[in-house]
N, CA, C and O atoms as a GROMACS GRO file, in nm:
protein
  364
    1MET      N    1   0.902   2.230  -0.436
    1MET     CA    2   0.911   2.177  -0.303
    1MET      C    3   0.991   2.048  -0.308
    1MET      O    4   0.993   1.979  -0.410
    2CYS      N    5   1.056   2.015  -0.197
    2CYS     CA    6   1.134   1.894  -0.191
    2CYS      C    7   1.106   1.823  -0.059
    2CYS      O    8   1.037   1.878   0.027
    3SER      N    9   1.158   1.702  -0.042
    3SER     CA   10   1.124   1.624   0.075
    3SER      C   11   1.245   1.593   0.162
    3SER      O   12   1.241   1.496   0.238
    4SER      N   13   1.351   1.671   0.155
    4SER     CA   14   1.470   1.648   0.236
    4SER      C   15   1.440   1.673   0.383
    4SER      O   16   1.352   1.752   0.417
    5ARG      N   17   1.514   1.606   0.469
    5ARG     CA   18   1.500   1.626   0.612
    5ARG      C   19   1.584   1.745   0.655
    5ARG      O   20   1.690   1.771   0.598
    6LEU      N   21   1.537   1.815   0.756
    6LEU     CA   22   1.606   1.929   0.812
    6LEU      C   23   1.677   1.887   0.941
    6LEU      O   24   1.610   1.846   1.035
    7LEU      N   25   1.808   1.896   0.948
    7LEU     CA   26   1.881   1.869   1.071
    7LEU      C   27   2.014   1.939   1.066
    7LEU      O   28   2.079   1.933   0.962
    8PRO      N   29   2.060   2.005   1.168
    8PRO     CA   30   1.980   2.058   1.278
    8PRO      C   31   1.901   2.181   1.233
    8PRO      O   32   1.936   2.244   1.133
    9VAL      N   33   1.798   2.213   1.303
    9VAL     CA   34   1.709   2.321   1.262
    9VAL      C   35   1.703   2.430   1.366
    9VAL      O   36   1.731   2.409   1.484
   10GLU      N   37   1.665   2.548   1.320
   10GLU     CA   38   1.639   2.662   1.406
   10GLU      C   39   1.495   2.704   1.384
   10GLU      O   40   1.450   2.716   1.270
   11VAL      N   41   1.424   2.726   1.494
   11VAL     CA   42   1.286   2.774   1.483
   11VAL      C   43   1.292   2.921   1.445
   11VAL      O   44   1.346   3.003   1.518
   12ARG      N   45   1.236   2.954   1.331
   12ARG     CA   46   1.233   3.093   1.283
   12ARG      C   47   1.100   3.159   1.314
   12ARG      O   48   1.091   3.282   1.317
   13GLY      N   49   0.996   3.077   1.337
   13GLY     CA   50   0.865   3.131   1.372
   13GLY      C   51   0.777   3.022   1.431
   13GLY      O   52   0.787   2.905   1.394
   14ARG      N   53   0.690   3.063   1.524
   14ARG     CA   54   0.598   2.968   1.589
   14ARG      C   55   0.472   3.045   1.624
   14ARG      O   56   0.477   3.147   1.693
   15TRP      N   57   0.356   2.995   1.578
   15TRP     CA   58   0.228   3.062   1.601
   15TRP      C   59   0.124   2.959   1.637
   15TRP      O   60   0.136   2.841   1.603
   16TRP      N   61   0.018   3.005   1.706
   16TRP     CA   62  -0.093   2.916   1.734
   16TRP      C   63  -0.221   2.994   1.757
   16TRP      O   64  -0.220   3.112   1.793
   17ILE      N   65  -0.332   2.923   1.733
   17ILE     CA   66  -0.464   2.970   1.770
   17ILE      C   67  -0.508   2.872   1.879
   17ILE      O   68  -0.524   2.753   1.853
   18GLY      N   69  -0.527   2.922   1.998
   18GLY     CA   70  -0.555   2.834   2.111
   18GLY      C   71  -0.700   2.817   2.144
   18GLY      O   72  -0.732   2.781   2.258
   19SER      N   73  -0.788   2.839   2.052
   19SER     CA   74  -0.931   2.822   2.078
   19SER      C   75  -0.963   2.674   2.094
   19SER      O   76  -0.919   2.591   2.014
   20TRP      N   77  -1.040   2.641   2.198
   20TRP     CA   78  -1.082   2.502   2.216
   20TRP      C   79  -1.167   2.459   2.098
   20TRP      O   80  -1.259   2.530   2.057
   21GLY      N   81  -1.135   2.346   2.044
   21GLY     CA   82  -1.210   2.292   1.932
   21GLY      C   83  -1.165   2.343   1.797
   21GLY      O   84  -1.208   2.292   1.694
   22ALA      N   85  -1.079   2.444   1.796
   22ALA     CA   86  -1.033   2.500   1.669
   22ALA      C   87  -0.884   2.529   1.673
   22ALA      O   88  -0.838   2.622   1.607
   23ARG      N   89  -0.808   2.452   1.749
   23ARG     CA   90  -0.665   2.478   1.765
   23ARG      C   91  -0.592   2.461   1.633
   23ARG      O   92  -0.616   2.366   1.558
   24ARG      N   93  -0.502   2.553   1.606
   24ARG     CA   94  -0.414   2.549   1.489
   24ARG      C   95  -0.274   2.586   1.535
   24ARG      O   96  -0.257   2.672   1.622
   25ASP      N   97  -0.173   2.520   1.478
   25ASP     CA   98  -0.033   2.549   1.508
   25ASP      C   99   0.044   2.562   1.378
   25ASP      O  100   0.017   2.490   1.282
   26ILE      N  101   0.141   2.655   1.376
   26ILE     CA  102   0.231   2.670   1.261
   26ILE      C  103   0.373   2.687   1.315
   26ILE      O  104   0.397   2.762   1.409
   27TRP      N  105   0.466   2.616   1.252
   27TRP     CA  106   0.608   2.632   1.282
   27TRP      C  107   0.679   2.667   1.152
   27TRP      O  108   0.645   2.614   1.046
   28LEU      N  109   0.776   2.754   1.159
   28LEU     CA  110   0.866   2.783   1.047
   28LEU      C  111   1.006   2.752   1.096
   28LEU      O  112   1.055   2.816   1.189
   29VAL      N  113   1.071   2.654   1.034
   29VAL     CA  114   1.204   2.614   1.076
   29VAL      C  115   1.296   2.610   0.953
   29VAL      O  116   1.251   2.598   0.839
   30SER      N  117   1.426   2.622   0.981
   30SER     CA  118   1.523   2.618   0.871
   30SER      C  119   1.656   2.562   0.921
   30SER      O  120   1.693   2.580   1.037
   31ASP      N  121   1.725   2.495   0.831
   31ASP     CA  122   1.861   2.448   0.859
   31ASP      C  123   1.963   2.538   0.790
   31ASP      O  124   2.081   2.505   0.784
   32GLY      N  125   1.917   2.652   0.737
   32GLY     CA  126   2.005   2.744   0.667
   32GLY      C  127   1.998   2.730   0.516
   32GLY      O  128   2.036   2.822   0.443
   33GLN      N  129   1.951   2.616   0.468
   33GLN     CA  130   1.937   2.594   0.325
   33GLN      C  131   1.793   2.559   0.287
   33GLN      O  132   1.741   2.607   0.186
   34LEU      N  133   1.730   2.476   0.368
   34LEU     CA  134   1.594   2.433   0.343
   34LEU      C  135   1.503   2.496   0.448
   34LEU      O  136   1.538   2.505   0.566
   35TRP      N  137   1.386   2.538   0.404
   35TRP     CA  138   1.286   2.599   0.493
   35TRP      C  139   1.166   2.507   0.498
   35TRP      O  140   1.119   2.461   0.394
   36ARG      N  141   1.116   2.480   0.618
   36ARG     CA  142   0.999   2.394   0.634
   36ARG      C  143   0.890   2.469   0.710
   36ARG      O  144   0.916   2.528   0.815
   37VAL      N  145   0.770   2.466   0.655
   37VAL     CA  146   0.652   2.519   0.721
   37VAL      C  147   0.571   2.397   0.763
   37VAL      O  148   0.531   2.316   0.680
   38ARG      N  149   0.549   2.386   0.893
   38ARG     CA  150   0.476   2.272   0.946
   38ARG      C  151   0.349   2.322   1.012
   38ARG      O  152   0.350   2.421   1.085
   39GLY      N  153   0.240   2.255   0.986
   39GLY     CA  154   0.113   2.292   1.044
   39GLY      C  155   0.047   2.175   1.113
   39GLY      O  156   0.073   2.059   1.082
   40ARG      N  157  -0.040   2.208   1.209
   40ARG     CA  158  -0.116   2.104   1.278
   40ARG      C  159  -0.257   2.156   1.302
   40ARG      O  160  -0.276   2.268   1.348
   41LEU      N  161  -0.354   2.074   1.271
   41LEU     CA  162  -0.494   2.102   1.297
   41LEU      C  163  -0.536   2.016   1.415
   41LEU      O  164  -0.528   1.894   1.407
   42GLY      N  165  -0.580   2.078   1.523
   42GLY     CA  166  -0.617   2.004   1.643
   42GLY      C  167  -0.503   2.002   1.742
   42GLY      O  168  -0.398   2.062   1.716
   43GLY      N  169  -0.520   1.936   1.852
   43GLY     CA  170  -0.420   1.930   1.958
   43GLY      C  171  -0.304   1.839   1.924
   43GLY      O  172  -0.271   1.820   1.807
   44ASP      N  173  -0.242   1.782   2.029
   44ASP     CA  174  -0.124   1.698   2.010
   44ASP      C  175  -0.146   1.581   1.915
   44ASP      O  176  -0.054   1.540   1.845
   45GLY      N  177  -0.266   1.527   1.913
   45GLY     CA  178  -0.295   1.415   1.824
   45GLY      C  179  -0.358   1.457   1.693
   45GLY      O  180  -0.413   1.374   1.621
   46GLY      N  181  -0.350   1.585   1.661
   46GLY     CA  182  -0.415   1.637   1.541
   46GLY      C  183  -0.345   1.601   1.413
   46GLY      O  184  -0.239   1.539   1.413
   47GLN      N  185  -0.405   1.640   1.304
   47GLN     CA  186  -0.352   1.615   1.170
   47GLN      C  187  -0.235   1.710   1.144
   47GLN      O  188  -0.249   1.831   1.159
   48GLU      N  189  -0.121   1.655   1.105
   48GLU     CA  190  -0.002   1.736   1.075
   48GLU      C  191   0.032   1.728   0.928
   48GLU      O  192   0.004   1.628   0.861
   49PHE      N  193   0.091   1.835   0.877
   49PHE     CA  194   0.135   1.842   0.739
   49PHE      C  195   0.254   1.937   0.733
   49PHE      O  196   0.271   2.020   0.822
   50SER      N  197   0.336   1.925   0.629
   50SER     CA  198   0.450   2.016   0.615
   50SER      C  199   0.479   2.041   0.468
   50SER      O  200   0.446   1.961   0.380
   51TYR      N  201   0.540   2.156   0.445
   51TYR     CA  202   0.579   2.199   0.311
   51TYR      C  203   0.724   2.244   0.318
   51TYR      O  204   0.762   2.320   0.407
   52ASP      N  205   0.807   2.198   0.225
   52ASP     CA  206   0.948   2.235   0.221
   52ASP      C  207   0.973   2.332   0.107
   52ASP      O  208   0.915   2.320  -0.001
   53PHE      N  209   1.062   2.428   0.132
   53PHE     CA  210   1.096   2.531   0.034
   53PHE      C  211   1.246   2.553   0.032
   53PHE      O  212   1.313   2.535   0.134
   54THR      N  213   1.298   2.591  -0.082
   54THR     CA  214   1.440   2.624  -0.091
   54THR      C  215   1.465   2.772  -0.067
   54THR      O  216   1.580   2.813  -0.054
   55GLY      N  217   1.360   2.852  -0.061
   55GLY     CA  218   1.375   2.995  -0.038
   55GLY      C  219   1.292   3.044   0.079
   55GLY      O  220   1.181   2.997   0.103
   56GLU      N  221   1.348   3.140   0.151
   56GLU     CA  222   1.281   3.197   0.268
   56GLU      C  223   1.150   3.267   0.232
   56GLU      O  224   1.050   3.251   0.302
   57ALA      N  225   1.151   3.343   0.124
   57ALA     CA  226   1.031   3.420   0.085
   57ALA      C  227   0.912   3.328   0.057
   57ALA      O  228   0.800   3.359   0.096
   58SER      N  229   0.936   3.217  -0.009
   58SER     CA  230   0.828   3.122  -0.038
   58SER      C  231   0.773   3.061   0.090
   58SER      O  232   0.652   3.041   0.103
   59ALA      N  233   0.860   3.032   0.184
   59ALA     CA  234   0.816   2.975   0.312
   59ALA      C  235   0.730   3.075   0.388
   59ALA      O  236   0.625   3.039   0.442
   60TRP      N  237   0.773   3.201   0.393
   60TRP     CA  238   0.694   3.303   0.462
   60TRP      C  239   0.560   3.325   0.393
   60TRP      O  240   0.460   3.352   0.460
   61SER      N  241   0.556   3.314   0.261
   61SER     CA  242   0.428   3.327   0.188
   61SER      C  243   0.331   3.216   0.230
   61SER      O  244   0.211   3.241   0.243
   62MET      N  245   0.383   3.096   0.250
   62MET     CA  246   0.298   2.985   0.294
   62MET      C  247   0.247   3.010   0.436
   62MET      O  248   0.130   2.985   0.464
   63VAL      N  249   0.332   3.060   0.525
   63VAL     CA  250   0.288   3.093   0.661
   63VAL      C  251   0.175   3.195   0.655
   63VAL      O  252   0.072   3.177   0.720
   64ASP      N  253   0.193   3.301   0.577
   64ASP     CA  254   0.089   3.404   0.564
   64ASP      C  255  -0.041   3.345   0.510
   64ASP      O  256  -0.149   3.377   0.560
   65ARG      N  257  -0.032   3.260   0.409
   65ARG     CA  258  -0.149   3.198   0.349
   65ARG      C  259  -0.223   3.110   0.450
   65ARG      O  260  -0.346   3.113   0.457
   66MET      N  261  -0.147   3.033   0.529
   66MET     CA  262  -0.209   2.947   0.629
   66MET      C  263  -0.281   3.029   0.736
   66MET      O  264  -0.390   2.991   0.780
   67MET      N  265  -0.221   3.140   0.777
   67MET     CA  266  -0.285   3.224   0.878
   67MET      C  267  -0.412   3.289   0.825
   67MET      O  268  -0.512   3.299   0.896
   68LYS      N  269  -0.408   3.333   0.701
   68LYS     CA  270  -0.523   3.402   0.643
   68LYS      C  271  -0.641   3.308   0.620
   68LYS      O  272  -0.756   3.353   0.617
   69THR      N  273  -0.615   3.179   0.603
   69THR     CA  274  -0.724   3.085   0.576
   69THR      C  275  -0.779   3.018   0.702
   69THR      O  276  -0.868   2.934   0.693
   70SER      N  277  -0.728   3.055   0.818
   70SER     CA  278  -0.776   3.001   0.946
   70SER      C  279  -0.840   3.112   1.028
   70SER      O  280  -0.777   3.213   1.057
   71ALA      N  281  -0.966   3.091   1.064
   71ALA     CA  282  -1.036   3.190   1.144
   71ALA      C  283  -0.982   3.189   1.286
   71ALA      O  284  -0.948   3.084   1.340
   72GLY      N  285  -0.973   3.306   1.346
   72GLY     CA  286  -0.926   3.318   1.483
   72GLY      C  287  -0.812   3.417   1.493
   72GLY      O  288  -0.769   3.476   1.394
   73THR      N  289  -0.762   3.433   1.615
   73THR     CA  290  -0.653   3.526   1.641
   73THR      C  291  -0.525   3.447   1.663
   73THR      O  292  -0.514   3.369   1.757
   74TRP      N  293  -0.428   3.469   1.575
   74TRP     CA  294  -0.300   3.401   1.585
   74TRP      C  295  -0.215   3.468   1.693
   74TRP      O  296  -0.211   3.590   1.702
   75ARG      N  297  -0.147   3.387   1.773
   75ARG     CA  298  -0.054   3.436   1.874
   75ARG      C  299   0.087   3.398   1.831
   75ARG      O  300   0.113   3.283   1.795
   76ASP      N  301   0.176   3.495   1.834
   76ASP     CA  302   0.315   3.472   1.796
   76ASP      C  303   0.391   3.423   1.919
   76ASP      O  304   0.409   3.497   2.016
   77LEU      N  305   0.435   3.300   1.915
   77LEU     CA  306   0.509   3.239   2.026
   77LEU      C  307   0.658   3.226   1.997
   77LEU      O  308   0.730   3.159   2.071
   78THR      N  309   0.706   3.289   1.891
   78THR     CA  310   0.844   3.272   1.846
   78THR      C  311   0.944   3.305   1.956
   78THR      O  312   1.034   3.226   1.982
   79GLU      N  313   0.930   3.419   2.019
   79GLU     CA  314   1.027   3.459   2.121
   79GLU      C  315   1.023   3.366   2.242
   79GLU      O  316   1.128   3.333   2.297
   80ALA      N  317   0.905   3.323   2.282
   80ALA     CA  318   0.893   3.230   2.395
   80ALA      C  319   0.963   3.097   2.364
   80ALA      O  320   1.029   3.040   2.451
   81VAL      N  321   0.948   3.049   2.241
   81VAL     CA  322   1.012   2.924   2.200
   81VAL      C  323   1.164   2.941   2.201
   81VAL      O  324   1.236   2.851   2.245
   82ARG      N  325   1.213   3.054   2.153
   82ARG     CA  326   1.358   3.079   2.152
   82ARG      C  327   1.414   3.087   2.294
   82ARG      O  328   1.520   3.032   2.323
   83GLN      N  329   1.342   3.155   2.382
   83GLN     CA  330   1.388   3.166   2.520
   83GLN      C  331   1.394   3.029   2.587
   83GLN      O  332   1.489   2.999   2.659
   84GLU      N  333   1.293   2.946   2.563
   84GLU     CA  334   1.292   2.812   2.619
   84GLU      C  335   1.408   2.729   2.564
   84GLU      O  336   1.472   2.654   2.639
   85SER      N  337   1.434   2.741   2.436
   85SER     CA  338   1.544   2.668   2.375
   85SER      C  339   1.679   2.712   2.434
   85SER      O  340   1.764   2.629   2.464
   86ASN      N  341   1.695   2.843   2.450
   86ASN     CA  342   1.819   2.896   2.510
   86ASN      C  343   1.834   2.849   2.654
   86ASN      O  344   1.945   2.815   2.696
   87ARG      N  345   1.725   2.847   2.728
   87ARG     CA  346   1.730   2.801   2.867
   87ARG      C  347   1.773   2.657   2.875
   87ARG      O  348   1.852   2.620   2.962
   88ARG      N  349   1.723   2.574   2.785
   88ARG     CA  350   1.759   2.432   2.784
   88ARG      C  351   1.905   2.410   2.750
   88ARG      O  352   1.968   2.320   2.805
   89THR      N  353   1.959   2.490   2.659
   89THR     CA  354   2.099   2.470   2.617
   89THR      C  355   2.198   2.526   2.718
   89THR      O  356   2.316   2.488   2.716
   90THR      N  357   2.154   2.615   2.806
   90THR     CA  358   2.247   2.672   2.904
   90THR      C  359   2.240   2.602   3.039
   90THR      O  360   2.318   2.633   3.129
   91HIS      N  361   2.148   2.507   3.056
   91HIS     CA  362   2.137   2.435   3.183
   91HIS      C  363   2.174   2.291   3.169
   91HIS      O  364   2.170   2.216   3.266
   0.00000   0.00000   0.00000
């Protein structure tokens, strides 16, 4: 793992568990070379952490591991995030 910053990035995946009191968020982003998996426990002011990877497969393995260790039903918001991003860039 490395600590380089990602700029500009593309959201490759976005998931959340929206249960009150047990909210979890995961983002998978990449700048084409570096992959970052970012997680948050709790709402907007919750604890955040991130892991950087040089390979896509390792990043996806971390996403899978994070989902498997959190109780609840994960919702895939990836397409909604992409649509919102596209809407913002075209207006």
